C-alpha positions as CSV (number, residue, x, y, z in Angstrom):
1,M,88.0,138.3,-82.3
2,D,88.1,139.6,-78.7
3,T,84.5,140.1,-77.8
4,G,85.1,140.4,-74.0
5,Q,86.5,139.0,-70.8
6,P,86.2,135.2,-70.0
7,I,82.7,134.4,-68.6
8,L,83.2,130.7,-68.5
9,E,86.5,128.7,-68.0
10,L,86.8,124.9,-68.0
11,H,90.2,123.5,-66.9
12,G,91.2,119.8,-67.2
13,I,87.6,118.5,-67.4
14,T,87.7,114.7,-67.5
15,K,84.8,112.4,-67.5
16,R,85.1,108.6,-67.7
17,F,82.5,105.9,-68.3
18,P,83.2,102.1,-68.2
19,G,85.6,101.5,-71.0
20,L,85.5,105.1,-72.3
21,T,87.0,108.4,-71.5
22,A,84.4,110.8,-73.0
23,N,86.2,114.0,-72.0
24,D,90.0,113.9,-71.6
25,A,91.5,117.0,-69.7
26,I,89.5,119.5,-71.7
27,D,90.3,123.2,-71.4
28,L,87.8,125.7,-72.8
29,T,87.4,129.4,-72.4
30,V,84.2,131.2,-73.5
31,R,84.2,135.0,-73.7
32,Q,81.5,137.4,-72.6
33,G,79.1,138.2,-75.5
34,E,80.5,135.8,-78.1
35,V,79.0,133.0,-80.1
36,H,81.3,130.1,-79.4
37,A,80.8,127.0,-81.5
38,I,81.7,123.5,-80.4
39,C,82.3,121.0,-83.3
40,G,83.3,117.4,-83.4
41,E,82.3,114.0,-84.8
42,N,79.6,111.9,-83.1
43,G,81.1,110.5,-80.0
44,A,83.8,113.2,-79.7
45,G,82.5,114.2,-76.3
46,K,80.6,117.4,-77.1
47,S,77.3,116.4,-75.5
48,T,79.1,115.0,-72.4
49,L,80.9,118.3,-71.9
50,M,77.7,120.3,-72.2
51,K,75.9,118.0,-69.8
52,I,78.7,118.6,-67.3
53,L,78.4,122.4,-67.8
54,Y,74.6,122.1,-67.2
55,G,75.0,119.9,-64.1
56,L,73.5,116.7,-65.6
57,Y,76.9,115.0,-65.2
58,Q,79.7,115.5,-62.7
59,P,83.3,115.6,-63.9
60,D,85.8,113.1,-62.5
61,E,88.5,115.7,-62.7
62,G,88.8,119.4,-63.5
63,T,87.3,122.7,-62.5
64,I,84.7,125.1,-63.8
65,S,84.8,128.9,-63.3
66,V,81.9,131.3,-64.0
67,R,82.8,135.0,-64.1
68,G,86.1,134.2,-62.5
69,Q,84.7,132.2,-59.6
70,E,85.2,128.5,-59.3
71,V,81.9,126.7,-59.0
72,K,80.5,123.2,-58.5
73,I,77.4,122.7,-60.7
74,A,75.6,119.9,-58.8
75,G,72.5,120.0,-61.0
76,P,70.5,122.0,-63.6
77,S,69.0,124.2,-60.8
78,K,72.5,125.3,-59.8
79,A,73.3,126.0,-63.5
80,V,70.2,128.1,-63.8
81,S,71.2,130.1,-60.7
82,L,74.5,130.8,-62.3
83,G,72.8,132.1,-65.4
84,I,73.4,129.0,-67.6
85,G,70.5,127.8,-69.7
86,M,70.4,124.9,-72.1
87,V,68.1,124.5,-75.2
88,H,68.1,120.8,-76.0
89,Q,67.9,119.3,-79.5
90,H,64.6,117.6,-78.6
91,F,62.1,120.1,-77.4
92,M,60.6,119.8,-73.9
93,L,57.3,121.5,-74.5
94,I,53.7,120.6,-73.6
95,P,51.6,121.0,-76.8
96,R,48.3,121.7,-75.1
97,L,49.7,124.7,-73.1
98,T,50.1,128.2,-74.5
99,V,53.5,129.8,-75.3
100,T,53.3,131.7,-72.0
101,E,52.3,128.7,-69.9
102,N,55.2,126.7,-71.3
103,I,57.7,129.5,-70.6
104,I,56.6,130.3,-67.0
105,L,56.0,126.6,-66.0
106,G,57.7,126.1,-62.6
107,Q,58.3,129.8,-62.1
108,E,54.8,131.2,-62.4
109,P,54.2,134.8,-61.2
110,R,52.0,134.8,-58.2
111,R,50.4,137.1,-55.7
112,G,50.0,135.0,-52.6
113,P,48.6,131.7,-53.8
114,A,47.0,133.2,-56.9
115,L,48.5,132.7,-60.3
116,K,49.0,136.0,-62.2
117,L,48.8,134.6,-65.7
118,E,48.4,138.1,-67.2
119,D,51.7,139.1,-65.6
120,G,53.3,136.2,-67.3
121,I,51.8,137.1,-70.6
122,A,53.1,140.6,-70.3
123,R,56.6,139.4,-69.4
124,V,56.7,137.0,-72.3
125,A,55.6,139.8,-74.7
126,E,58.3,142.0,-73.3
127,L,61.0,139.4,-73.9
128,C,59.7,138.8,-77.4
129,K,60.0,142.6,-78.1
130,Q,63.4,142.9,-76.5
131,Y,65.0,140.1,-78.5
132,G,63.0,140.3,-81.7
133,F,61.1,137.1,-81.4
134,S,57.9,136.9,-83.4
135,L,55.5,134.9,-81.1
136,N,52.0,135.2,-79.8
137,P,52.2,134.6,-76.0
138,R,48.6,133.2,-76.0
139,A,49.1,130.7,-78.9
140,A,48.9,127.0,-78.2
141,V,52.4,125.5,-78.7
142,G,51.0,122.5,-80.5
143,E,49.9,124.8,-83.3
144,L,53.3,126.4,-83.8
145,S,55.9,125.6,-86.5
146,V,59.1,123.8,-85.5
147,G,61.0,127.1,-85.7
148,E,58.5,128.9,-83.4
149,Q,58.6,126.0,-80.9
150,Q,62.4,126.5,-80.8
151,R,62.0,130.2,-80.0
152,V,59.7,129.2,-77.1
153,E,62.5,127.0,-75.8
154,I,65.0,129.9,-76.0
155,L,62.5,132.2,-74.3
156,K,62.2,129.6,-71.5
157,V,65.8,130.0,-70.5
158,L,65.8,133.8,-71.0
159,Y,62.8,134.0,-68.7
160,R,64.9,132.3,-66.1
161,G,67.6,134.8,-66.4
162,A,70.1,133.0,-68.6
163,E,73.2,134.9,-69.6
164,I,75.0,131.9,-71.1
165,L,72.8,129.9,-73.6
166,I,73.8,126.4,-74.7
167,L,72.1,125.4,-78.0
168,D,72.5,121.7,-78.9
169,E,72.2,121.2,-82.7
170,P,69.7,124.0,-82.9
171,T,69.2,123.9,-86.7
172,A,68.8,120.1,-87.0
173,V,65.0,120.2,-87.7
174,L,64.7,123.7,-89.3
175,V,64.1,124.7,-92.9
176,P,66.4,127.4,-94.4
177,Q,64.0,130.2,-93.7
178,E,63.8,129.2,-90.0
179,V,67.6,128.9,-89.8
180,R,67.8,132.5,-91.0
181,E,65.3,133.6,-88.4
182,L,67.2,131.8,-85.7
183,F,70.4,133.5,-86.7
184,V,68.7,136.9,-86.5
185,N,67.5,136.0,-83.0
186,L,70.9,134.9,-82.0
187,A,72.4,138.2,-83.3
188,N,69.9,140.1,-81.2
189,L,70.8,138.1,-78.1
190,R,74.5,138.7,-78.8
191,R,74.0,142.4,-79.1
192,E,72.2,142.3,-75.7
193,G,75.4,140.9,-74.2
194,K,74.3,137.2,-74.0
195,T,76.9,134.5,-74.5
196,I,76.0,131.6,-76.8
197,I,77.5,128.2,-77.0
198,F,76.5,126.7,-80.4
199,I,76.8,122.9,-80.8
200,S,76.6,121.8,-84.4
201,H,78.0,119.6,-87.1
202,K,76.9,121.9,-90.0
203,L,80.1,123.7,-90.7
204,D,78.6,126.3,-93.1
205,E,76.3,127.4,-90.3
206,V,79.1,127.4,-87.7
207,L,81.2,129.7,-89.9
208,A,78.2,131.9,-90.5
209,I,77.2,132.5,-86.9
210,A,80.3,131.9,-84.7
211,D,83.0,134.2,-83.5
212,R,85.3,131.3,-82.4
213,V,85.2,127.5,-82.9
214,T,86.5,124.8,-80.6
215,V,87.0,121.4,-82.2
216,I,86.9,118.2,-80.1
217,R,88.2,114.9,-81.4
218,R,88.0,111.7,-79.3
219,G,87.4,113.5,-76.1
220,K,90.3,116.0,-76.5
221,V,90.4,119.6,-77.7
222,V,92.2,119.8,-81.0
223,G,92.2,123.6,-81.1
224,T,90.2,126.8,-81.0
225,V,90.2,129.1,-84.0
226,D,88.7,132.4,-85.1
227,A,85.8,131.6,-87.5
228,A,86.7,134.5,-89.8
229,A,90.2,133.1,-90.2
230,T,89.4,129.4,-91.0
231,T,87.6,127.4,-93.7
232,K,85.1,124.6,-93.8
233,A,87.8,122.2,-95.1
234,Q,90.1,123.1,-92.3
235,L,87.5,122.5,-89.6
236,A,86.5,119.2,-91.2
237,E,90.2,118.1,-91.2
238,M,90.5,119.1,-87.5
239,M,87.3,117.1,-86.7
240,V,88.3,113.9,-88.6
241,G,92.1,114.0,-88.4
242,R,92.5,113.8,-92.2
243,P,91.5,115.8,-95.2
244,V,87.9,115.3,-96.1
245,L,86.5,115.6,-99.7
246,L,83.6,118.0,-99.2
247,N,82.8,118.5,-102.9
248,L,81.3,115.2,-104.2
249,D,82.3,113.9,-107.7
250,R,79.0,114.1,-109.5
251,V,79.7,112.3,-112.7
252,E,76.9,112.9,-115.2
253,V,75.0,109.7,-116.2
254,R,72.5,109.5,-119.1
255,P,69.4,108.2,-117.4
256,G,67.8,105.0,-118.7
257,E,64.2,103.7,-118.4
258,P,62.2,104.1,-115.2
259,L,63.1,101.3,-112.7
260,L,60.9,102.6,-109.9
261,E,57.4,103.9,-110.7
262,I,55.0,105.3,-108.1
263,N,51.5,105.8,-109.5
264,D,48.8,107.6,-107.5
265,L,50.0,106.0,-104.3
266,T,47.7,106.4,-101.3
267,V,48.6,105.1,-97.8
268,D,46.6,105.4,-94.6
269,T,48.0,105.3,-91.1
270,S,46.1,105.7,-87.8
271,G,42.9,106.5,-89.7
272,R,44.4,109.4,-91.7
273,A,45.9,109.6,-95.2
274,A,49.7,109.6,-94.8
275,L,50.2,109.7,-98.6
276,K,47.7,111.1,-101.1
277,N,47.9,110.2,-104.7
278,V,51.7,110.4,-104.9
279,S,53.2,109.9,-108.3
280,F,56.8,110.0,-109.6
281,S,59.4,107.8,-111.2
282,V,63.1,107.1,-110.8
283,R,65.2,106.1,-113.9
284,A,68.2,103.9,-114.2
285,G,71.3,106.0,-113.4
286,E,69.4,108.7,-111.6
287,I,69.1,109.9,-108.0
288,Y,65.7,111.2,-107.1
289,G,65.6,113.1,-103.8
290,I,62.7,113.5,-101.5
291,A,62.9,116.8,-99.5
292,G,60.5,117.6,-96.7
293,V,60.1,118.3,-93.0
294,E,60.1,115.0,-91.2
295,G,56.6,113.5,-90.5
296,N,55.1,114.5,-93.9
297,G,54.8,110.9,-95.2
298,Q,58.4,110.0,-96.0
299,S,58.5,107.0,-93.7
300,E,55.2,105.7,-95.1
301,L,56.5,106.1,-98.6
302,V,59.6,104.0,-97.9
303,E,57.6,101.4,-96.1
304,A,55.1,101.1,-98.9
305,I,57.8,100.6,-101.5
306,I,59.4,97.7,-99.6
307,G,56.1,96.1,-98.6
308,L,56.1,97.0,-94.9
309,R,52.9,99.1,-95.2
310,A,49.8,98.3,-97.3
311,M,48.7,100.5,-100.1
312,K,45.2,101.9,-100.0
313,G,45.3,103.0,-103.5
314,G,47.6,103.3,-106.5
315,D,50.6,101.1,-107.3
316,V,54.4,100.7,-107.1
317,R,56.2,99.1,-109.9
318,I,59.8,97.8,-109.9
319,D,61.2,97.5,-113.5
320,G,57.7,97.4,-114.8
321,R,56.3,94.8,-112.4
322,S,53.7,95.7,-109.7
323,I,54.5,94.8,-106.2
324,R,50.9,94.5,-105.1
325,G,50.4,91.3,-103.2
326,L,54.1,90.5,-103.0
327,T,55.9,89.6,-99.8
328,I,58.9,91.7,-98.6
329,K,61.2,88.9,-99.8
330,A,59.6,88.8,-103.2
331,I,60.0,92.6,-103.5
332,R,63.6,92.4,-102.5
333,D,64.1,89.6,-105.0
334,L,62.8,91.9,-107.7
335,G,66.0,94.0,-107.1
336,V,65.2,96.4,-104.3
337,G,68.0,97.4,-101.9
338,L,67.2,99.3,-98.7
339,I,69.2,101.5,-96.4
340,P,66.6,102.0,-93.6
341,E,66.2,105.2,-91.7
342,D,66.6,103.3,-88.4
343,R,69.5,101.0,-88.8
344,H,68.9,99.4,-85.4
345,K,65.2,98.7,-85.9
346,H,65.2,97.6,-89.6
347,G,68.8,97.2,-90.7
348,L,70.6,95.1,-88.2
349,V,70.1,92.4,-85.5
350,L,72.5,94.0,-83.0
351,P,73.3,90.8,-80.9
352,M,74.2,88.9,-84.1
353,S,77.7,88.9,-85.6
354,V,78.8,91.1,-88.4
355,A,79.1,88.0,-90.6
356,E,75.5,87.0,-89.8
357,N,74.2,90.5,-90.5
358,S,76.1,90.7,-93.8
359,I,73.8,88.0,-95.2
360,L,70.6,88.9,-93.4
361,G,67.6,88.4,-95.6
362,F,69.7,86.4,-98.1
363,Q,70.8,83.5,-95.9
364,R,68.7,81.0,-98.0
365,E,70.7,81.6,-101.1
366,K,72.6,78.6,-102.4
367,R,76.0,80.4,-102.1
368,F,75.6,80.6,-98.3
369,R,74.3,77.0,-97.8
370,R,76.1,73.7,-97.2
371,G,74.0,70.5,-96.8
372,G,71.1,71.4,-94.6
373,G,72.6,74.4,-92.9
374,L,74.8,77.5,-93.4
375,D,78.2,77.5,-95.0
376,Y,80.0,79.4,-92.2
377,R,83.4,79.3,-93.9
378,G,81.9,80.7,-97.1
379,I,80.0,83.4,-95.1
380,E,83.2,84.4,-93.4
381,D,85.0,84.7,-96.7
382,F,82.2,86.7,-98.2
383,T,82.1,89.0,-95.2
384,A,85.8,89.5,-95.2
385,G,85.6,90.7,-98.8
386,L,83.0,93.2,-97.9
387,V,85.0,94.4,-94.9
388,R,88.0,95.1,-97.2
389,Q,85.9,96.7,-99.9
390,F,84.0,99.0,-97.6
391,D,86.8,99.6,-95.1
392,I,84.7,98.4,-92.1
393,R,86.7,98.9,-88.9
394,L,86.2,95.9,-86.6
395,A,88.1,93.4,-84.4
396,G,86.7,90.5,-86.4
397,T,83.7,89.4,-88.4
398,D,82.5,87.4,-85.4
399,V,81.9,90.4,-83.2
400,P,78.3,91.5,-82.6
401,A,77.0,94.4,-84.6
402,H,76.4,96.4,-81.4
403,A,80.1,96.5,-80.8
404,L,80.6,98.7,-84.0
405,S,80.4,102.5,-84.2
406,G,77.4,104.0,-86.0
407,G,79.4,104.6,-89.1
408,N,80.7,101.1,-89.3
409,Q,77.2,99.7,-88.6
410,Q,76.0,101.7,-91.6
411,K,78.9,100.4,-93.7
412,V,77.7,96.8,-92.9
413,I,74.3,97.6,-94.2
414,L,75.7,99.3,-97.3
415,A,78.0,96.4,-98.0
416,R,75.1,93.9,-97.7
417,E,72.8,95.9,-100.0
418,F,75.4,96.7,-102.6
419,S,76.5,93.0,-102.7
420,R,73.2,92.2,-104.4
421,S,73.6,94.9,-107.1
422,P,70.0,96.1,-106.7
423,K,68.1,97.7,-109.6
424,V,66.5,100.1,-107.2
425,L,68.2,101.4,-104.1
426,V,66.0,103.1,-101.4
427,A,68.3,105.2,-99.2
428,A,66.3,106.6,-96.2
429,Q,68.2,109.0,-94.0
430,P,71.5,107.3,-95.0
431,T,73.9,109.5,-93.1
432,R,71.7,110.2,-90.0
433,G,73.8,110.1,-86.9
434,L,77.1,109.7,-88.8
435,D,80.1,111.9,-88.5
436,I,81.5,113.9,-91.4
437,G,84.0,111.2,-92.5
438,A,81.4,108.4,-92.5
439,S,78.9,110.6,-94.3
440,E,81.4,111.3,-97.0
441,F,81.9,107.6,-97.6
442,V,78.1,106.9,-97.7
443,R,77.4,109.7,-100.1
444,N,80.1,108.5,-102.5
445,Q,78.6,105.0,-102.4
446,I,75.3,106.4,-103.4
447,L,76.9,108.2,-106.3
448,A,78.6,104.9,-107.2
449,A,75.2,103.3,-107.3
450,K,74.1,105.9,-109.8
451,R,77.1,105.4,-112.0
452,A,76.4,101.6,-111.9
453,G,73.0,102.3,-113.5
454,Q,70.8,101.8,-110.4
455,A,67.8,103.9,-109.7
456,V,68.3,105.6,-106.3
457,L,65.5,107.1,-104.2
458,L,67.1,109.3,-101.6
459,V,64.9,110.3,-98.6
460,S,66.8,112.7,-96.3
461,A,66.1,115.4,-93.7
462,D,69.5,116.9,-94.6
463,L,68.6,119.4,-97.3
464,E,72.3,120.0,-98.2
465,E,72.6,116.2,-98.8
466,V,69.5,116.1,-101.0
467,M,70.7,119.1,-103.1
468,S,74.2,117.9,-103.5
469,L,73.3,114.3,-104.6
470,S,70.0,114.5,-106.5
471,D,69.3,114.8,-110.2
472,R,65.7,115.6,-109.5
473,I,64.0,116.6,-106.2
474,G,60.4,116.0,-105.2
475,V,59.2,118.0,-102.2
476,I,56.7,116.3,-100.0
477,Y,54.3,118.2,-97.8
478,N,51.3,116.8,-95.9
479,G,51.6,113.5,-97.7
480,E,51.7,115.0,-101.2
481,I,54.4,115.8,-103.7
482,V,53.9,119.5,-104.0
483,A,56.7,120.3,-106.4
484,E,59.4,118.7,-108.5
485,L,62.6,120.5,-109.3
486,A,65.8,119.8,-111.2
487,G,68.6,119.1,-108.6
488,R,71.1,121.7,-109.9
489,A,68.4,124.4,-110.3
490,A,67.0,124.0,-106.8
491,T,67.9,126.5,-104.0
492,A,67.5,125.9,-100.3
493,E,65.2,128.9,-100.0
494,E,62.9,127.7,-102.7
495,L,62.8,124.2,-101.3
496,G,62.1,125.6,-97.9
497,L,59.0,127.4,-99.2
498,Y,57.6,124.2,-100.6
499,M,58.5,122.2,-97.5
500,T,56.5,124.5,-95.2
501,G,53.5,124.7,-97.5
502,S,54.1,128.4,-98.3
503,R,54.3,127.6,-102.0
504,R,52.9,124.9,-104.1
505,A,53.4,123.8,-107.7
506,A,51.5,121.3,-109.9
507,Q,52.6,117.8,-109.2
508,G,55.4,116.7,-111.6
509,G,56.3,120.3,-112.4
510,R,57.6,123.6,-111.1
């Protein structure tokens, strides 16, 4: 789809770091007035390329041309002067300031030394009207929803005259309704002649919003395709280098008795109630998904189940036994496996070897002991078996965990937890930070746990993941389960309403 003449041209862009070529002779042409998506696995080089374009990095080789003129982008201020603006995945806003104050910060309208705040408010209101953004210029940013805060970030770059907008994973923290609103805003920007570079790993969204898609793999451009003439499966294969099974094999399992029971669980943190009388159960052979905007009590729920956080009220039972008063080890010994949301903080000891990490927490078991110490030969054999079974890519089991990719680090955790055949598997953000190929593997392992008769509690910020894996879904909002839906019956739109507090059902029912 030819939407215009080239506005941005990158030729032979190469960026090297010690031991790594992040960008390898990349060529990219972006046309005036198009939405151009950049896709690739984690570590493919997308972010490095965009940081070069925004002046945060300097290329070792190659040239950049804007509107036909070769330029050197020495820093973000130069990028802004060329009409390039970047909306980062992690917002850079000051909650105490108003929408207008955040937008004009650093470029305040003045008359002499005097700040003309009303002029700024008028200009922000004008921008909102022009691009169809629903925002109150006088509202405090800290009181806005995540989607509204993102609009403030977009308005910040528009206020500074951006004609080329780089959006880095813009839908990562949005609920479905906010994604739709964002896409309406982007369509308005496109109609006004703005050019948008859309960085994302969500292929459905890429195909819905983009005119063209460029795929990067291992620092090189694999190809650029028209979005209307390609499919999700084709993009996934370009990203990974092999066909990817996008439709999971959800074998039906007849659920057994409850193995995880949460009864009126209340947890406090920093003087406030993080969880309020939460109740649900997960049966053998069932995946129970927790959906919600992050920060609504999900982390506290997981920590209470595994004994990292004290319960103020209520109870947690594993296969009928209360965990009150038990140590973390005792809870694990009851048959609880954990895939933690932060694999570096709670899942691995990064300087330790893969072999040592593969028995972490279970190193006192007789099978890993010899005499008064560890049976290193036995541990090596055990780890080698896990490496084969879970296809962990590494140079050797003696390498430190930090030498592995994120996907292979996650496989080490999965292998360790599954080796114990847990009754209850708590999977918290199991595919966070993983590429599409590693995510496919992890999700299939979770389904395997279900088929093996384990009770799986899936806590994920990825709504598509929750919907595709879960038999039942509990929606958490402000520390409460506000609705429970059958997995196959739930829609993204309905879940989004509950996740934002716009709708509420009786706990335990629709």
